[in-house]
N, C-alpha and C positions, 0 to 999 in steps of 0.2 A: 180828588182828594177831599177829605171832609176835615174841616177846620177844628182846631183845639179847641173844644169849650171851657168854658168858667169850671164846670164838674171835673172835666178831666184833669185840670191846673189842682183842684182840691183832692179828689183822690191820689194823685201823686203826691200831694204835702201828706197825706195819712199814710201812706205807704214806706216813703221815705222816714216819717215819725217811727214808726214799727222799728226800724233798724236801728233810730236815734235812742229810742228806748231800751231796747236789749243792750246798747254799748252802753249805756248811763248806767244800767243796772250791774252789767257786768264787770264795767273797767274804769268808773269814777265813784265818787263820794257824793254829788250831787243829791242824790234820793235821801229822805229822810232818815234815821235810826229807826226807828219804829215799822217803819213801812218795808224795809230791807228784811227785818226781822219778821215781821209776821206775814209779809206779801201783799197785803192790804193795810189801809188806814183804817183802824179799829179805835173805835170812841168807847168811853163807858166801860174799858179794860176790868176795871177794880169792883164792877155791877156786876148784877146777873146776869148770865147769858142772854137771858132774853130781852134785856135793856142794850147789849151790844151791838156794833153795827151790822153784824150778819144780819140780825133776828130787825133789825130797823129795816133794813135792805127788803125782806120778806114781807113786813106788812106795806110797805109802801109798793112794792112791784105788785102784790095783790091787788091794793086798791087801783091801783093805773090801769091794771089788766083789766078791771072790769068797766072802769072808763073808755079805754080804746075800744073794749068791745062793744060797750053800749055806740059810742061814734060810729063803730062800722055797721052795725046793724039796723041802725036806725037813722041815719044819715047820709048825703051823696054829696059829692062835689061836682058833679056832671049829668045833665042829661041823659047824654051818651052814653050808653049801657057800656061800650066797650073802653070807651075814656075814664068813667066812672071807678070799673074794677080796676084799672091799670094803675089809676092816684089813689086807691081805696087800697092797693095790694100793702103797702108798707102798714099801716093801720090795724088791717088783718091779721097780718102774720107776727107781728109785735104784741098783740093780744095773748097771744099763746106764748111766744117767745119771754116777754117780761114776765111771766108769770112761773115759767119753767125756770130761768133766771133768779127770781126769788125763792125756790124751793133748792137750787142749789145751794143757795145762801143759810137756809134754814137749817140744811143738812151739815154745813159748816159750823155752824152754831153750836152744835153740840159738842164740839170738840174743848178740852181746857187749853190747850194753847195750838198756836199753829205749827204743826210738823215739819222738821227737814225733810220727812220721807213721805213716799207718795202715800194716797190713801189706803191701799192696801194693807200696806205694814205700818199704818197708824193704828187701824183699828183690832183690838183682839178678838172682839164677837164676831162670828164667822156671818150670821145674820144680817150685822148692821154693815156688813161688807157688802154681801148681796143685794141690800136696801140701797146702800150707796152706789153701786154700781147701775142700777135699775134707774136712780133719780140723773146720775151723770148721763144718761144717754139720753132720756128724755129733753136732760138741760143741752144736751149737745145738739141733737135733732132739730129742736125747736128754732136754737139760736143760730145755727147753719141755715136753715130753710129760709130764717128772715134776711139772713144776710147774703145767700146766694138766690135771688129771687129768680134769675134767670137758669138754673137747676132744675133737676129732676128727682123722682123718687130714689131711683137708684143713687145717683152720687149725692145725695142729702143721706141716704141710709150707710153707704160707703164710709164715708167723711164722720159720720157719727160715731160709728163703731170705732174705726181708726183711733179717734181723738178720745174716746172713751177708756179705751183702750191705756192710751199716752197718760193721759190724767191720772188713771187709777194704778197704773204699775212704773211708771217711770218719771213723771212730773212729782218733784215736792210741792207738799200742800202750799208752804210758803212762796212759791212761785207759780202756782195757780191762777192769780190773776195776770201777770205777764203772760204764760201761756193762751189762757183764752181770750185776751184782748189782742195778741199779736195776730193769733190762726182767724179769730173773727174777722179785724180790720182788712188784715190780707186778701180775706174769700169775700168779705163784703166789697172792696172796693175794686180787686180783678175783676169779680163779676160784673160790676158796674161798668169799667173800663171796656169790657167786651159788648156792650150794649150796642146793637147797629140802630135802634131807633131813639137816637138822642134829640132833646129837647128841652125848652125851658124847665120844664119838670123835673128832669134829668138835671140840671144845675143845681137848682132849688131844693132837692134832695140830697146832693152832694155837701152843699153849704149849710145846710140846716141839720141834718142827720148825722151823715158821716165825720165831718171834721170836730165839732163841737165835744164828740164823744171823746175822741183822740186829745183833745187839748185839754179835757178835765183829766183825762189819764194822769198825763204831765203834773198837773197841779196838785194832785192827791199825792204823787208821788214825792215830790220836789217840797212841799209844804204841808204834809201831814202833822209835821212835829209842833209848826209854827202857827197853824189856825187852823188847818181842815176836821182832825179829830177834835176840836171844841164843837165842831156844827154837824157831828154827825158821821165824819169820815167817810168810809166808803159809800154810805147813803147818797151821799152827793152826785155820786159817779153814775150808781143805779137810776137814781131820780133823773137824770139828765137824758138817761134816754129815751122812757116815756113822754118826757117832756118837750124833746124834740123834734117827736114823731108827733104831738099834737100842735107844736107849734109850725111843722110843715103842713098838716091838714088846715090851721087856720090861714096860712098864707094862701094856701090854692083855692080855700074859701072865698077869699076877698077876690082873688082872680077871676074866680068863674062864677061868682054869685049873679051876675046880670045872665048868663048862660043857663041859668038853672031854672026849671019849669016850678 
């Protein structure tokens, strides 16, 4: 019988937190008023849309995706090729996922306000609807692939189609952050819990990548009006994702530096 690892506890907390987040949103008043209205913590709402949180998130995600790509392309964490590929996988997939995430925010930045209707019914222009669906599919595919590292092409594609349709036709835009976070955190943690080859790297990834993102989601929702929107709003959440991957890489680098040629 396998022992329960620290990483398992971390993923358990992540899964329970998603239920807590949904319950808090639907049945309590602990979340900030502006977060509930917009579905995100949006800073600079009175400014041009290119200075608001969605656009800021796109700028940040673009820069960090380039950093992650360069890290994956030109560095390594182990002289053992198989181990190096395993350890660098989160860096590789997030280099694409972070940029796709940013494109999703850029798409939302063109909206004058966060609608309480799904995307399909919020845009009047047919071409923009089609464009949004294409962006959403790429958004979901990249993020699901990054969350479900143990998956396969068919599973990634099917999940991407399902959630693109849900996000387009059924989920109100002002609930899109909650929907995306819940789906991805569930997929990511369940995928990791089903991992058969668990080691200290599994624990590190759970504690550094998965857990902080969940916690920042709560902070954004609860403290948006208190201070979060003064410092970038949802930009903080988006930045947490690549920063956590970089921190994961840094920790593994120091663990393995004496073993690397």
